[in-house]
C-alpha positions in Angstrom: 23.1 -95.2 -108.5 20.6 -94.2 -111.1 21.4 -92.3 -114.3 20.7 -88.9 -112.9 22.8 -89.4 -109.7 25.6 -90.8 -111.8 25.7 -87.9 -114.1 25.6 -85.4 -111.2 28.5 -87.2 -109.6 30.5 -87.2 -112.9 29.9 -83.5 -113.3 31.1 -82.8 -109.8 34.3 -84.8 -110.5 35.2 -83.0 -113.7 38.3 -80.8 -113.3 38.6 -77.1 -114.0 39.0 -73.9 -112.1 35.3 -73.4 -111.2 33.5 -75.5 -108.7 30.6 -77.7 -109.8 28.7 -78.2 -106.5 26.8 -75.7 -104.4 29.0 -76.3 -101.4 32.1 -75.8 -103.6 30.7 -72.5 -104.9 29.9 -71.4 -101.3 33.5 -72.2 -100.3 34.8 -70.1 -103.1 32.4 -67.3 -102.2 33.7 -67.3 -98.6 37.3 -67.2 -100.1 36.3 -64.1 -101.9 34.8 -62.7 -98.7 38.1 -63.4 -97.0 40.0 -61.5 -99.7 37.6 -58.5 -99.3 38.0 -58.5 -95.5 41.8 -58.6 -95.7 41.7 -55.8 -98.3 39.5 -53.8 -95.9 41.9 -54.5 -93.0 44.9 -53.3 -95.1 43.0 -50.2 -96.3 42.2 -49.3 -92.6 45.8 -49.8 -91.6 47.1 -47.7 -94.5 44.5 -45.1 -93.6 46.1 -44.6 -90.2 44.1 -47.0 -88.0 46.2 -48.6 -85.3 45.4 -51.4 -82.8 45.9 -51.2 -79.1 46.6 -53.6 -76.2 43.3 -55.5 -76.6 41.3 -57.0 -79.4 38.6 -54.3 -79.1 40.9 -51.3 -78.8 40.1 -50.5 -82.4 36.7 -52.1 -83.3 37.1 -51.4 -87.1 40.3 -53.4 -87.2 38.8 -56.1 -85.0 35.7 -56.5 -87.2 37.8 -56.7 -90.4 40.3 -59.2 -88.9 37.7 -61.4 -87.3 35.6 -61.4 -90.5 38.7 -62.5 -92.5 39.5 -65.3 -90.0 35.9 -66.5 -89.8 35.2 -66.5 -93.6 38.5 -68.3 -94.4 38.0 -71.0 -91.7 34.4 -71.6 -92.7 35.3 -71.6 -96.4 38.1 -74.0 -95.8 35.8 -76.4 -93.8 33.2 -76.3 -96.6 35.9 -76.8 -99.3 37.2 -79.9 -97.5 33.6 -81.1 -97.2 33.1 -80.6 -100.9 36.3 -82.3 -101.8 35.9 -85.3 -99.5 32.1 -85.9 -99.5 30.9 -84.4 -102.8 33.9 -85.3 -105.1 34.5 -81.7 -106.0 37.6 -81.2 -108.1 37.5 -77.4 -109.0 40.9 -75.8 -108.5 39.5 -72.8 -106.6 38.0 -75.2 -104.1 41.4 -76.6 -103.4 42.7 -73.0 -103.0 39.9 -72.3 -100.5 40.8 -75.5 -98.6 44.4 -74.5 -98.4 43.8 -70.9 -97.3 41.2 -72.1 -94.7 43.5 -74.8 -93.4 46.4 -72.3 -93.0 44.1 -69.8 -91.3 42.8 -72.4 -88.9 46.3 -73.4 -88.0 47.2 -69.8 -87.4 44.2 -69.3 -85.2 45.0 -72.4 -83.2 48.6 -71.4 -82.7 47.6 -67.9 -81.7 45.3 -69.4 -79.0 47.9 -71.9 -77.9 50.9 -69.4 -77.8 49.6 -65.9 -77.4 52.1 -63.1 -77.6 
């Protein structure tokens, strides 16, 4: 490694809450999108919206729920990529990886065992 690459790798490995790589920042941004989508879903339910027998019975709830699932799984995948491949050590990236992993597990279990 040359000096510039070494310093970039060392910066990516430094600890702290904020991510140091672009992929890590994107993962944290998707985690924020997940929080906003969950907040919108809760606000819709508190506002009186109710689901039905199918996913598209209430499109507003479906959009909010699917957006939350997609952003968390995508953010988790990017976070794991940043941790493993880029040496990211920001605490928020680990949070994004955990939330994304749990949501991916939940989606897989919902598909395997629908209720």
